[in-house]
Steps between C-alpha positions, in 0.01 A plus 500: 500500500614152599276229638657523847402869514138423416295401804226307322338395828464861606347597165245218520409601855444862395281398207295261710440765765422787263163674502306578185589870534875440476648495149716188446796707375518663843578156642730367228709712266533459126868413553402219737241372252758498222739306721234245597398451138862450399549236768178326395610500135823323588307235692245442222750474214693236691191287563381244243241630256287200603498478879482149642347535845403275787192539722374627734463831318238775465412618149381858440342635184486865395570751779499823293675711766231430763757494778256473789351185350847349467558577868172322581636180345828536688316564828301180453780266388818684610762674291790353304725322578278333762245429227573451130300696243475487122364811326358458150559856377317832464668625815449866422223725374492845343748735667600865477869486584805586290562350158848389609351306790248332272777403255697354789204282598441398136861385469455296819175343375676396178717273716222325691452123482217420259329201660526252786444131558403389850610145578481419126119496520373860520593734213482871588499787251358851474275473195449162341609258231640539148431306179879494456562344843462123511734408786593709804872447434474737200483791744863441597606604149383860553784738583488801732496794534229529239213730418158351427461435126173544311462127440652164586538288811616780731214727394240226537617386844441856622190599301281202405174419679275196548157514335200284589333559163759315288689172524819586307657836402343832406580873466532700822286812550803665662646531150803291591561125533215245514220351703494124547249235600486200728639254244819708480540482877431127516745427218776713656455353848495143372807547280698660783366268772380786719186522714425873497581829328485808723478838328396859578442786252120532532265640762276223635210572732590260783878548481548163333322310224550148366501410132510176300373263770732652762812444291562876488426774753514879479619673818451876539633651822393867481153540658276787388740545210569870432183579700311414180414135569322332788726196482663300777874439507643153558829321558552129430658292777696197378574253777793260510283218359380736220156545657376843389270740682421870474521790743244765397 
């Protein structure tokens, strides 16, 4: 199926108007999904691995397939391309569709940009920092498509977490990567001349949570995550002058 044969606007309209009783695959076929994922892969692989963006832009943390919550953000601030959005990863949750479809998505995700820099002052990433990463420019050396390794810069940028109980580096209870303290954040920000790190990857009660004297913030955009948490979901709004606020 070619792009011109795929009415993306019609698909979005159907999904937005669906009721909870209608199965998504009755609105969009597996063939259409495969085509969309293929088109997205081509876009991602041709983008820089480190996106250099300009504000205004809205930054979303984990969505975890909570489509109705994504629609809520779009209803409030309008859809692309009228409004620019940056998503920090964890787009999907646990699914029960075909293995081939999952592999298609995995191949697409292996082509995604890894991080973003907004106006050279706000560094955005899914997880956190790495003891092997001293300057942001190192990210440009990573080649795609690539699977996530068990260690190293790529692994850490996706899996590491801030920790208020330490100042430097420590083992991560997830069993992968590290946790890091406020001194790590301060040192990284100062060396790279940035004001703020924005990351996702962790449920936070109010939808966002600052760390290291507001030099890092966690943004989590899936409220009532998996119906197991009583958390809010938030999106960070970055204005043209880099003023930041949160929609909860």
